C-alpha atoms as an extended CHARMM CRD file, in Angstrom:
* protein
*
        70  EXT
         1         1  UNK       CA             17.5020000000      -15.3160000000       11.5420000000  PROA      1               0.0000000000
         2         2  UNK       CA             16.7050000000      -14.5060000000       15.1440000000  PROA      2               0.0000000000
         3         3  UNK       CA             16.3810000000      -10.8280000000       15.9870000000  PROA      3               0.0000000000
         4         4  UNK       CA             16.8110000000       -9.6690000000       19.5950000000  PROA      4               0.0000000000
         5         5  UNK       CA             14.0220000000       -7.9330000000       21.4560000000  PROA      5               0.0000000000
         6         6  UNK       CA             11.0580000000       -9.3390000000       19.5450000000  PROA      6               0.0000000000
         7         7  UNK       CA              9.6040000000      -11.4170000000       22.4030000000  PROA      7               0.0000000000
         8         8  UNK       CA              9.7160000000      -14.6900000000       20.4750000000  PROA      8               0.0000000000
         9         9  UNK       CA              8.0440000000      -13.2640000000       17.3650000000  PROA      9               0.0000000000
        10        10  UNK       CA              9.5560000000      -12.4980000000       13.9920000000  PROA      10              0.0000000000
        11        11  UNK       CA              9.0600000000       -9.7360000000       11.4840000000  PROA      11              0.0000000000
        12        12  UNK       CA              6.6790000000      -10.3190000000        8.5870000000  PROA      12              0.0000000000
        13        13  UNK       CA              8.5630000000      -10.5030000000        5.2960000000  PROA      13              0.0000000000
        14        14  UNK       CA              5.6090000000      -10.1440000000        2.8940000000  PROA      14              0.0000000000
        15        15  UNK       CA              4.0050000000       -6.8670000000        1.7240000000  PROA      15              0.0000000000
        16        16  UNK       CA              1.8520000000       -5.0110000000        2.7340000000  PROA      16              0.0000000000
        17        17  UNK       CA              2.9760000000       -5.6750000000        6.3120000000  PROA      17              0.0000000000
        18        18  UNK       CA              6.6770000000       -6.1430000000        5.6070000000  PROA      18              0.0000000000
        19        19  UNK       CA              8.7880000000       -5.3120000000        8.6340000000  PROA      19              0.0000000000
        20        20  UNK       CA              5.9500000000       -5.3830000000       11.1870000000  PROA      20              0.0000000000
        21        21  UNK       CA              6.2150000000       -7.6490000000       14.2010000000  PROA      21              0.0000000000
        22        22  UNK       CA              3.6210000000      -10.4010000000       14.0210000000  PROA      22              0.0000000000
        23        23  UNK       CA              1.1000000000      -10.4380000000       16.8690000000  PROA      23              0.0000000000
        24        24  UNK       CA             -0.1330000000      -13.4110000000       18.8700000000  PROA      24              0.0000000000
        25        25  UNK       CA             -3.1280000000      -15.1740000000       17.3650000000  PROA      25              0.0000000000
        26        26  UNK       CA             -6.5200000000      -14.0570000000       18.6480000000  PROA      26              0.0000000000
        27        27  UNK       CA             -7.6320000000      -17.6020000000       19.4700000000  PROA      27              0.0000000000
        28        28  UNK       CA             -4.8300000000      -18.0120000000       22.0390000000  PROA      28              0.0000000000
        29        29  UNK       CA             -6.3110000000      -18.6460000000       25.4650000000  PROA      29              0.0000000000
        30        30  UNK       CA             -5.1410000000      -16.7650000000       28.5410000000  PROA      30              0.0000000000
        31        31  UNK       CA             -3.8310000000      -19.9490000000       30.1790000000  PROA      31              0.0000000000
        32        32  UNK       CA             -1.4900000000      -20.5270000000       27.1830000000  PROA      32              0.0000000000
        33        33  UNK       CA              0.2220000000      -17.1230000000       27.3660000000  PROA      33              0.0000000000
        34        34  UNK       CA              3.7650000000      -17.0910000000       28.7650000000  PROA      34              0.0000000000
        35        35  UNK       CA              2.4110000000      -15.0840000000       31.7190000000  PROA      35              0.0000000000
        36        36  UNK       CA             -1.4030000000      -15.3600000000       32.0010000000  PROA      36              0.0000000000
        37        37  UNK       CA             -3.2320000000      -12.0950000000       32.7080000000  PROA      37              0.0000000000
        38        38  UNK       CA             -4.7570000000      -12.4810000000       36.2090000000  PROA      38              0.0000000000
        39        39  UNK       CA             -7.6550000000      -10.0700000000       35.5410000000  PROA      39              0.0000000000
        40        40  UNK       CA             -9.1950000000      -12.4830000000       33.0170000000  PROA      40              0.0000000000
        41        41  UNK       CA            -10.3900000000      -16.1000000000       33.4240000000  PROA      41              0.0000000000
        42        42  UNK       CA             -8.0160000000      -18.8130000000       32.1760000000  PROA      42              0.0000000000
        43        43  UNK       CA            -10.1900000000      -19.7850000000       29.1960000000  PROA      43              0.0000000000
        44        44  UNK       CA            -10.6500000000      -16.2220000000       27.8450000000  PROA      44              0.0000000000
        45        45  UNK       CA             -9.4300000000      -15.8040000000       24.2750000000  PROA      45              0.0000000000
        46        46  UNK       CA             -6.8840000000      -13.1100000000       23.4500000000  PROA      46              0.0000000000
        47        47  UNK       CA             -9.1910000000      -11.4900000000       20.8830000000  PROA      47              0.0000000000
        48        48  UNK       CA            -11.8370000000      -11.0790000000       23.6250000000  PROA      48              0.0000000000
        49        49  UNK       CA             -9.2640000000       -9.4810000000       25.9360000000  PROA      49              0.0000000000
        50        50  UNK       CA             -8.2490000000       -7.1370000000       23.1020000000  PROA      50              0.0000000000
        51        51  UNK       CA            -11.8870000000       -6.0860000000       22.5750000000  PROA      51              0.0000000000
        52        52  UNK       CA            -12.4480000000       -5.4170000000       26.2830000000  PROA      52              0.0000000000
        53        53  UNK       CA             -9.2790000000       -3.3710000000       26.7570000000  PROA      53              0.0000000000
        54        54  UNK       CA             -9.0730000000       -1.6940000000       23.3370000000  PROA      54              0.0000000000
        55        55  UNK       CA             -5.3760000000       -2.6650000000       23.0170000000  PROA      55              0.0000000000
        56        56  UNK       CA             -3.6440000000       -4.9810000000       20.5340000000  PROA      56              0.0000000000
        57        57  UNK       CA             -0.3150000000       -6.1720000000       21.9560000000  PROA      57              0.0000000000
        58        58  UNK       CA             -0.2380000000       -8.6760000000       24.8080000000  PROA      58              0.0000000000
        59        59  UNK       CA              1.7900000000       -6.3770000000       27.0660000000  PROA      59              0.0000000000
        60        60  UNK       CA             -0.5340000000       -3.4410000000       26.2880000000  PROA      60              0.0000000000
        61        61  UNK       CA             -3.5460000000       -5.6230000000       27.1690000000  PROA      61              0.0000000000
        62        62  UNK       CA             -1.8020000000       -6.6340000000       30.4160000000  PROA      62              0.0000000000
        63        63  UNK       CA             -1.1060000000       -2.9960000000       31.3960000000  PROA      63              0.0000000000
        64        64  UNK       CA             -4.6510000000       -1.8350000000       30.5460000000  PROA      64              0.0000000000
        65        65  UNK       CA             -6.2100000000       -4.7190000000       32.4980000000  PROA      65              0.0000000000
        66        66  UNK       CA             -4.0400000000       -3.8580000000       35.5150000000  PROA      66              0.0000000000
        67        67  UNK       CA             -5.1490000000       -0.2020000000       35.3310000000  PROA      67              0.0000000000
        68        68  UNK       CA             -8.8200000000       -1.1600000000       35.2220000000  PROA      68              0.0000000000
        69        69  UNK       CA             -8.3870000000       -3.5690000000       38.1230000000  PROA      69              0.0000000000
        70        70  UNK       CA             -7.2840000000       -0.8050000000       40.5240000000  PROA      70              0.0000000000
């Protein structure tokens, strides 16, 4: 069942994370995101971007990278 507003992800059905929105995999490269983050090279992995910004969600990583770029 598709739920609106989840950015293409679905909610996890299994405990202990039941109801949480699943995150993108850490081995996803920047070039494969729907909108690549311009502050990072195209072949940077998402888990590396998360480490460098201290954020978890893709949009949070994008906002933090934009702040640091200014």
